[in-house]
NUKOL-53242 format. One record per residue: residue in three letters; x, y, z of N, C-alpha, C in turn. Coordinates in steps of 0.2 Angstrom, whole numbers, plus 2048, in hexadecimal, padded with zeros to 3 digits. Last residue first. Layout:
// NUKOL-53242
+------+-----+-----+-----+------+------+------+-----+-----+-----+
! type ! n.x ! n.y ! n.z ! ca.x ! ca.y ! ca.z ! c.x ! c.y ! c.z !
+------+-----+-----+-----+------+------+------+-----+-----+-----+
!  ALA !   X !   Y !   Z !    X !    Y !    Z !   X !   Y !   Z !
...
+------+-----+-----+-----+------+------+------+-----+-----+-----+
This chain:
// NUKOL-53242
+------+-----+-----+-----+------+------+------+-----+-----+-----+
! type ! n.x ! n.y ! n.z ! ca.x ! ca.y ! ca.z ! c.x ! c.y ! c.z !
+------+-----+-----+-----+------+------+------+-----+-----+-----+
!  GLY ! D77 ! D9A ! 104 !  D79 !  D97 !  10B ! D7D ! D9C ! 10E !
!  PRO ! D7C ! D9C ! 0F3 !  D77 !  D9A !  0F8 ! D7A ! D98 ! 0FF !
!  GLU ! D85 ! DAA ! 0ED !  D85 !  DA3 !  0EE ! D80 ! DA1 ! 0F4 !
!  PRO ! D7D ! DB8 ! 0E5 !  D81 !  DB5 !  0EA ! D80 ! DAD ! 0EB !
!  GLY ! D7A ! DB8 ! 0D3 !  D79 !  DBA !  0DA ! D7D ! DB6 ! 0DF !
!  ILE ! D7A ! DB9 ! 0C6 !  D76 !  DB3 !  0C9 ! D75 ! DB4 ! 0D0 !
!  ALA ! D82 ! DC3 ! 0C3 !  D7B !  DC4 !  0C1 ! D77 ! DBE ! 0C5 !
!  ALA ! D8F ! DBF ! 0C6 !  D8C !  DC4 !  0CA ! D84 ! DC4 ! 0C9 !
!  ARG ! D90 ! DB6 ! 0BB !  D90 !  DB3 !  0C2 ! D8D ! DB8 ! 0C6 !
!  LEU ! D90 ! DBF ! 0B0 !  D8B !  DBA !  0B1 ! D8B ! DB7 ! 0B8 !
!  LEU ! D9C ! DC6 ! 0B3 !  D95 !  DC9 !  0B3 ! D90 ! DC4 ! 0B4 !
!  LEU ! DA6 ! DBC ! 0B2 !  DA5 !  DBF !  0B8 ! D9E ! DC3 ! 0B9 !
!  LEU ! DA4 ! DB9 ! 0A4 !  DA3 !  DB4 !  0A9 ! DA2 ! DB7 ! 0B0 !
!  ALA ! DA8 ! DC5 ! 09F !  DA1 !  DC2 !  09E ! DA0 ! DBD ! 0A3 !
!  GLU ! DB6 ! DC6 ! 0A2 !  DB1 !  DCA !  0A5 ! DAA ! DC8 ! 0A4 !
!  ALA ! DBB ! DBB ! 09A !  DBB !  DBB !  0A2 ! DB6 ! DC0 ! 0A5 !
!  VAL ! DB8 ! DC0 ! 08D !  DB5 !  DB9 !  090 ! DB5 ! DB9 ! 097 !
!  THR ! DC0 ! DCB ! 08D !  DB8 !  DCC !  08C ! DB5 ! DC6 ! 08F !
!  ALA ! DCC ! DC6 ! 08E !  DCA !  DCA !  094 ! DC2 ! DCB ! 093 !
!  ALA ! DCD ! DC0 ! 082 !  DCE !  DBC !  088 ! DCB ! DC0 ! 08E !
!  ARG ! DCC ! DCB ! 079 !  DC7 !  DC6 !  079 ! DC7 ! DC2 ! 07F !
!  VAL ! DD8 ! DD2 ! 07C !  DD1 !  DD5 !  07D ! DCC ! DD0 ! 07D !
!  ALA ! DE1 ! DC8 ! 079 !  DE1 !  DCB !  080 ! DDA ! DCE ! 081 !
!  GLN ! DE0 ! DC7 ! 06B !  DDF !  DC1 !  070 ! DDE ! DC4 ! 077 !
!  ARG ! DE3 ! DD5 ! 067 !  DDC !  DD2 !  066 ! DDB ! DCC ! 06A !
!  ASP ! DED ! DDC ! 075 !  DEB !  DDA !  06E ! DE5 ! DD7 ! 06D !
!  GLY ! DE9 ! DE8 ! 082 !  DED !  DE3 !  07E ! DEB ! DE1 ! 077 !
!  PRO ! DDC ! DED ! 08D !  DE2 !  DEE !  089 ! DE5 ! DE7 ! 086 !
!  PHE ! DCB ! DF1 ! 08B !  DD0 !  DEC !  08D ! DD6 ! DED ! 089 !
!  VAL ! DBE ! DFA ! 091 !  DC4 !  DFB !  08C ! DC9 ! DF6 ! 08E !
!  HIS ! DAD ! DF7 ! 094 !  DB4 !  DF6 !  095 ! DB8 ! DF8 ! 090 !
!  ARG ! D9D ! DFA ! 09A !  DA2 !  DFC !  095 ! DA9 ! DFA ! 098 !
!  LEU ! D8E ! DF2 ! 09C !  D94 !  DF3 !  09F ! D99 ! DF5 ! 099 !
!  SER ! D7C ! DF0 ! 0A0 !  D82 !  DF1 !  09B ! D88 ! DF3 ! 09F !
!  ALA ! D6D ! DE6 ! 0A3 !  D72 !  DEB !  0A5 ! D78 ! DEB ! 09F !
!  THR ! D5D ! DE3 ! 0A6 !  D62 !  DE3 !  0A1 ! D67 ! DE8 ! 0A3 !
!  PHE ! D54 ! DD9 ! 0B2 !  D58 !  DDE !  0B0 ! D5B ! DDD ! 0A9 !
!  ARG ! D48 ! DCF ! 0B4 !  D4C !  DD3 !  0B9 ! D4F ! DD9 ! 0B7 !
!  GLY ! D42 ! DC7 ! 0AB !  D3E !  DCA !  0B0 ! D41 ! DCE ! 0B5 !
!  THR ! D51 ! DBF ! 0A7 !  D4A !  DBF !  0A6 ! D46 ! DC2 ! 0AC !
!  ARG ! D5F ! DCA ! 0A5 !  D5C !  DC4 !  0A9 ! D54 ! DC5 ! 0A9 !
!  ALA ! D6D ! DCF ! 09C !  D66 !  DCF !  09D ! D63 ! DC9 ! 0A1 !
!  LEU ! D7A ! DD9 ! 097 !  D78 !  DD4 !  09C ! D70 ! DD4 ! 09D !
!  GLY ! D87 ! DDE ! 08C !  D80 !  DDE !  08E ! D7E ! DD8 ! 092 !
!  PHE ! D96 ! DE7 ! 08B !  D92 !  DE1 !  08D ! D8B ! DE2 ! 08E !
!  TRP ! DA1 ! DED ! 07F !  D9B !  DEE !  083 ! D98 ! DE8 ! 085 !
!  VAL ! DB2 ! DF1 ! 07E !  DAD !  DEC !  07E ! DA7 ! DEE ! 082 !
!  LEU ! DC0 ! DF7 ! 077 !  DBA !  DF9 !  079 ! DB5 ! DF3 ! 079 !
!  GLY ! DCB ! DF3 ! 070 !  DCB !  DF1 !  077 ! DC4 ! DF2 ! 07A !
!  VAL ! DCD ! E02 ! 067 !  DCF !  DFB !  067 ! DCF ! DF9 ! 06E !
!  PRO ! DC1 ! E0F ! 06B !  DC8 !  E0C !  06A ! DC8 ! E05 ! 06A !
!  LYS ! DB6 ! E19 ! 066 !  DB6 !  E12 !  067 ! DBC ! E0F ! 066 !
!  ASP ! DBB ! E26 ! 065 !  DB5 !  E25 !  069 ! DB4 ! E1D ! 06A !
!  PRO ! DC6 ! E24 ! 05C !  DC7 !  E28 !  062 ! DC1 ! E26 ! 067 !
!  SER ! DC5 ! E13 ! 056 !  DC5 !  E1A !  055 ! DC5 ! E1D ! 05C !
!  GLY ! DC9 ! E02 ! 04F !  DC8 !  E07 !  055 ! DC8 ! E0E ! 052 !
!  GLY ! DCD ! DFA ! 045 !  DC6 !  DFB !  046 ! DC4 ! E00 ! 04C !
!  GLY ! DDA ! DEE ! 049 !  DD7 !  DF4 !  046 ! DD0 ! DF5 ! 048 !
!  PRO ! DDD ! DE2 ! 050 !  DE1 !  DE8 !  051 ! DDE ! DEE ! 04E !
!  GLY ! DCE ! DE3 ! 05B !  DD4 !  DE6 !  057 ! DD7 ! DE1 ! 053 !
!  ALA ! DC2 ! DE2 ! 061 !  DC8 !  DDE !  064 ! DCE ! DE0 ! 060 !
!  ILE ! DB5 ! DEB ! 066 !  DBB !  DEC !  061 ! DC1 ! DE8 ! 064 !
!  GLY ! DA5 ! DE3 ! 069 !  DAB !  DE7 !  06B ! DB0 ! DE7 ! 065 !
!  THR ! D99 ! DDC ! 073 !  D9A !  DDF !  06C ! DA0 ! DE4 ! 06E !
!  VAL ! D90 ! DCF ! 07B !  D96 !  DD3 !  07B ! D97 ! DD5 ! 074 !
!  ALA ! D84 ! DCA ! 087 !  D86 !  DCC !  080 ! D8C ! DD0 ! 081 !
!  ILE ! D7C ! DBD ! 091 !  D82 !  DC2 !  090 ! D83 ! DC3 ! 089 !
!  ALA ! D6D ! DB9 ! 099 !  D71 !  DB9 !  093 ! D76 ! DBF ! 094 !
!  LEU ! D62 ! DAE ! 0A2 !  D68 !  DB3 !  0A2 ! D6C ! DB3 ! 09C !
!  GLN ! D59 ! DA4 ! 09F !  D57 !  DAA !  0A3 ! D5C ! DAF ! 0A4 !
!  ALA ! D57 ! D9C ! 08F !  D5B !  D9E !  095 ! D57 ! DA4 ! 099 !
!  SER ! D52 ! D98 ! 084 !  D4E !  D96 !  08A ! D52 ! D98 ! 090 !
!  SER ! D51 ! DA5 ! 077 !  D54 !  D9F !  07A ! D4F ! D9D ! 080 !
!  ARG ! D4E ! DB2 ! 073 !  D4F !  DAD !  06E ! D52 ! DA6 ! 071 !
!  THR ! D4E ! DBA ! 07E !  D47 !  DB9 !  07B ! D48 ! DB3 ! 075 !
!  LEU ! D5C ! DBA ! 081 !  D57 !  DB8 !  086 ! D50 ! DB6 ! 082 !
!  ALA ! D61 ! DC0 ! 075 !  D63 !  DBA !  077 ! D5E ! DB6 ! 07C !
!  GLY ! D5B ! DCD ! 076 !  D5A !  DC9 !  071 ! D5B ! DC1 ! 072 !
!  GLU ! D62 ! DD2 ! 082 !  D5B !  DD1 !  082 ! D58 ! DCC ! 07C !
!  ALA ! D6F ! DD3 ! 07C !  D6D !  DCF !  082 ! D66 ! DCD ! 083 !
!  MET ! D6D ! DDC ! 072 !  D6F !  DD5 !  070 ! D6E ! DD0 ! 076 !
!  ARG ! D69 ! DE7 ! 079 !  D64 !  DE4 !  074 ! D66 ! DDD ! 072 !
!  ARG ! D75 ! DEA ! 07F !  D6F !  DE9 !  083 ! D6A ! DE5 ! 07F !
!  ALA ! D7E ! DEC ! 074 !  D7F !  DE7 !  079 ! D79 ! DE5 ! 07D !
!  VAL ! D77 ! DF8 ! 06F !  D77 !  DF1 !  06B ! D79 ! DEC ! 070 !
!  ALA ! D79 ! E01 ! 079 !  D72 !  DFF !  077 ! D72 ! DF9 ! 073 !
!  GLU ! D87 ! E02 ! 07A !  D83 !  E00 !  07F ! D7C ! DFD ! 07D !
!  SER ! D90 ! DFC ! 06B !  D8D !  E01 !  06F ! D89 ! DFE ! 075 !
!  VAL ! D95 ! DF8 ! 05D !  D98 !  DF8 !  063 ! D96 ! DFE ! 068 !
!  ALA ! D8D ! DFB ! 052 !  D8C !  DF4 !  055 ! D8F ! DF4 ! 05C !
!  GLY ! D85 ! E0B ! 053 !  D8A !  E07 !  051 ! D8A ! E00 ! 055 !
!  VAL ! D7A ! E14 ! 053 !  D7F !  E14 !  059 ! D85 ! E10 ! 058 !
!  SER ! D73 ! E12 ! 046 !  D74 !  E19 !  04A ! D79 ! E19 ! 04F !
!  ALA ! D75 ! E05 ! 042 !  D77 !  E0A !  03E ! D78 ! E11 ! 041 !
!  ILE ! D6F ! DFE ! 04D !  D76 !  DFD !  04C ! D79 ! E03 ! 047 !
!  LEU ! D62 ! E03 ! 04C !  D66 !  E05 !  052 ! D6D ! E04 ! 050 !
!  GLY ! D5E ! DFE ! 03F !  D5F !  E05 !  040 ! D62 ! E07 ! 046 !
!  ALA ! D5E ! DF0 ! 042 !  D63 !  DF3 !  03E ! D64 ! DFA ! 03E !
!  PRO ! D5A ! DEB ! 053 !  D58 !  DEF !  04D ! D5E ! DF1 ! 049 !
!  VAL ! D5D ! DDA ! 057 !  D60 !  DE1 !  058 ! D5E ! DE5 ! 052 !
!  GLY ! D5A ! DCD ! 056 !  D54 !  DD2 !  056 ! D57 ! DD9 ! 057 !
!  LEU ! D62 ! DC3 ! 055 !  D61 !  DC6 !  05C ! D5C ! DCB ! 05C !
!  MET ! D64 ! DBF ! 048 !  D64 !  DBA !  04D ! D61 ! DBC ! 054 !
!  ALA ! D63 ! DCB ! 040 !  D5F !  DC5 !  03E ! D5E ! DC0 ! 044 !
!  THR ! D6B ! DD4 ! 047 !  D64 !  DD6 !  045 ! D60 ! DCF ! 044 !
!  LYS ! D77 ! DCE ! 048 !  D74 !  DD1 !  04E ! D6D ! DD2 ! 04D !
!  ALA ! D79 ! DCB ! 03A !  D78 !  DC5 !  03F ! D75 ! DC8 ! 045 !
!  GLN ! D7C ! DD8 ! 036 !  D76 !  DD4 !  033 ! D74 ! DCE ! 038 !
!  ASN ! D88 ! DDA ! 03C !  D82 !  DDE !  03E ! D7C ! DDB ! 03B !
!  SER ! D91 ! DCB ! 040 !  D8F !  DD1 !  03C ! D89 ! DD4 ! 03E !
!  TYR ! D92 ! DC2 ! 04B !  D97 !  DC7 !  04A ! D96 ! DCC ! 045 !
!  THR ! D8A ! DBA ! 055 !  D88 !  DC0 !  051 ! D8D ! DC5 ! 04F !
!  VAL ! D87 ! DAC ! 05B !  D8D !  DAF !  059 ! D8B ! DB4 ! 054 !
!  PHE ! D7F ! DA7 ! 069 !  D7E !  DAA !  063 ! D85 ! DAD ! 061 !
!  GLY ! D7C ! D98 ! 072 !  D81 !  D9E !  071 ! D7F ! DA0 ! 06A !
!  ARG ! D72 ! D90 ! 07F !  D74 !  D91 !  078 ! D79 ! D98 ! 078 !
!  ASP ! D72 ! D8B ! 08C !  D6C !  D8A !  088 ! D6F ! D8B ! 080 !
!  VAL ! D7B ! D85 ! 099 !  D7B !  D88 !  093 ! D76 ! D87 ! 08E !
!  VAL ! D76 ! D7B ! 0A2 !  D76 !  D82 !  0A4 ! D77 ! D86 ! 09E !
!  ASP ! D78 ! D6E ! 09E !  D72 !  D70 !  0A2 ! D71 ! D77 ! 0A4 !
!  SER ! D84 ! D6E ! 097 !  D7E !  D6E !  093 ! D77 ! D6F ! 098 !
!  SER ! D8F ! D6C ! 09F !  D8C !  D73 !  09E ! D86 ! D73 ! 09B !
!  GLY ! D95 ! D60 ! 0A0 !  D8F !  D61 !  0A4 ! D8C ! D68 ! 0A3 !
!  ALA ! DA6 ! D66 ! 09F !  DA1 !  D60 !  09E ! D9B ! D61 ! 0A3 !
!  ILE ! DAA ! D74 ! 097 !  DAA !  D71 !  09E ! DA4 ! D6C ! 09D !
!  ALA ! DAA ! D7B ! 08C !  DB0 !  D77 !  08D ! DAF ! D73 ! 093 !
!  THR ! D9F ! D84 ! 08D !  D9E !  D7D !  08B ! DA4 ! D79 ! 08A !
!  LEU ! DA5 ! D90 ! 091 !  DA0 !  D8C !  095 ! D9F ! D85 ! 093 !
!  THR ! DAD ! D92 ! 086 !  DB0 !  D91 !  08D ! DAB ! D8E ! 091 !
!  ALA ! DA4 ! D94 ! 07C !  DA9 !  D8E !  07B ! DAC ! D8D ! 082 !
!  ALA ! D9D ! D9F ! 080 !  D9A !  D99 !  080 ! D9E ! D93 ! 07F !
!  ILE ! DA8 ! DA8 ! 07E !  DA5 !  DA7 !  085 ! DA1 ! DA1 ! 085 !
!  LEU ! DAB ! DA7 ! 071 !  DB0 !  DA4 !  076 ! DAD ! DA4 ! 07D !
!  GLY ! DA4 ! DAC ! 066 !  DA2 !  DA5 !  069 ! DA6 ! DA3 ! 06F !
!  GLY ! DAA ! DB8 ! 062 !  DA9 !  DB3 !  05E ! DA7 ! DAC ! 060 !
!  THR ! DAD ! DC3 ! 069 !  DB0 !  DBD !  06C ! DAF ! DB7 ! 067 !
!  CYS ! DA6 ! DCD ! 063 !  DAD !  DCE !  062 ! DB0 ! DC7 ! 065 !
!  SER ! D98 ! DC7 ! 065 !  D9B !  DCA !  05F ! DA2 ! DC9 ! 05F !
!  GLU ! D8C ! DBC ! 06C !  D93 !  DBE !  06C ! D95 ! DC1 ! 065 !
!  ALA ! D82 ! DB8 ! 078 !  D81 !  DBB !  072 ! D88 ! DBF ! 071 !
!  THR ! D7D ! DA9 ! 082 !  D82 !  DAE !  080 ! D80 ! DB1 ! 079 !
!  ALA ! D73 ! DA4 ! 08F !  D74 !  DA5 !  088 ! D79 ! DAA ! 087 !
!  ILE ! D6F ! D99 ! 09D !  D73 !  D9E !  09A ! D73 ! D9E ! 092 !
!  ARG ! D64 ! D95 ! 0AA !  D67 !  D93 !  0A4 ! D6A ! D9A ! 0A1 !
!  VAL ! D63 ! D92 ! 0BB !  D63 !  D97 !  0B6 ! D67 ! D95 ! 0B0 !
!  GLY ! D62 ! D8C ! 0C8 !  D5E !  D8A !  0C3 ! D5D ! D8F ! 0BD !
!  ALA ! D6C ! D8E ! 0D1 !  D66 !  D93 !  0D1 ! D61 ! D91 ! 0CC !
!  ALA ! D74 ! D84 ! 0CF !  D71 !  D84 !  0D5 ! D6B ! D89 ! 0D5 !
!  ARG ! D78 ! D87 ! 0C2 !  D75 !  D81 !  0C3 ! D71 ! D81 ! 0CA !
!  SER ! D7F ! D93 ! 0C4 !  D7A !  D93 !  0C0 ! D75 ! D8D ! 0C1 !
!  ALA ! D8A ! D8E ! 0CC !  D85 !  D93 !  0CF ! D7F ! D93 ! 0CB !
!  ALA ! D90 ! D86 ! 0C3 !  D8E !  D83 !  0C9 ! D88 ! D88 ! 0CC !
!  LEU ! D94 ! D8F ! 0B9 !  D8F !  D89 !  0B7 ! D8C ! D87 ! 0BE !
!  LEU ! D9D ! D97 ! 0C1 !  D97 !  D9A !  0BE ! D92 ! D94 ! 0BC !
!  GLU ! DA7 ! D8D ! 0C3 !  DA3 !  D90 !  0C9 ! D9D ! D94 ! 0C6 !
!  GLU ! DAB ! D8B ! 0B6 !  DA9 !  D86 !  0BA ! DA4 ! D88 ! 0C0 !
!  ALA ! DB0 ! D98 ! 0B2 !  DAA !  D95 !  0AF ! DA7 ! D8F ! 0B3 !
!  GLN ! DBB ! D99 ! 0BB !  DB5 !  D9E !  0BB ! DAF ! D9B ! 0B8 !
!  ALA ! DC2 ! D8F ! 0B6 !  DC0 !  D8E !  0BD ! DBA ! D93 ! 0BE !
!  LEU ! DC5 ! D94 ! 0A9 !  DC1 !  D8E !  0AA ! DBF ! D8D ! 0B1 !
!  VAL ! DCD ! D9F ! 0AD !  DC7 !  DA0 !  0AA ! DC2 ! D9A ! 0AA !
!  ARG ! DD8 ! D98 ! 0B2 !  DD5 !  D9C !  0B7 ! DCE ! D9E ! 0B4 !
!  ALA ! DDD ! D91 ! 0A7 !  DDA !  D8D !  0AC ! DD6 ! D91 ! 0B1 !
!  ASP ! DD8 ! D98 ! 097 !  DDC !  D98 !  09D ! DD9 ! D95 ! 0A2 !
!  ILE ! DD6 ! D8F ! 088 !  DD2 !  D92 !  08E ! DD7 ! D92 ! 094 !
!  MET ! DDE ! D93 ! 079 !  DDE !  D8F !  07F ! DDA ! D93 ! 084 !
!  MET ! DD8 ! D95 ! 069 !  DDA !  D98 !  06F ! DD9 ! D94 ! 075 !
+------+-----+-----+-----+------+------+------+-----+-----+-----+
């Protein structure tokens, strides 16, 4: 998947803001399969900001790599607010980052249901000592469009979590 120039510009701005704030980032990705980390690391010099990325596509990986309880996944489903939040928190505790984004969703074309439609993505965002937050989106389009929209939204959420530009 080619990275859109607009999204690359968002990533560059995010990296600059992270660098200025002294904030390192970790990603925990399911439906995007590492595309958020790939977008950030497509930019030269990103290694001073990006600590690591976890691709936890399976439920077992979410539990083994991020510490998401298997019982939680069994009770509420992998595509849920609670799992997204736990993924973000797990990425923080298993990295040297101060800020983590997590995404879990249904990119399609199959796998949707009336209560969890294709295009549903839950975002988890955690910042050390400050907050854990979540956000629900239902993105339109095909699998590629849902994944691309998820990456763009994740970059915006990370940028907002860093705070306003200094000065």
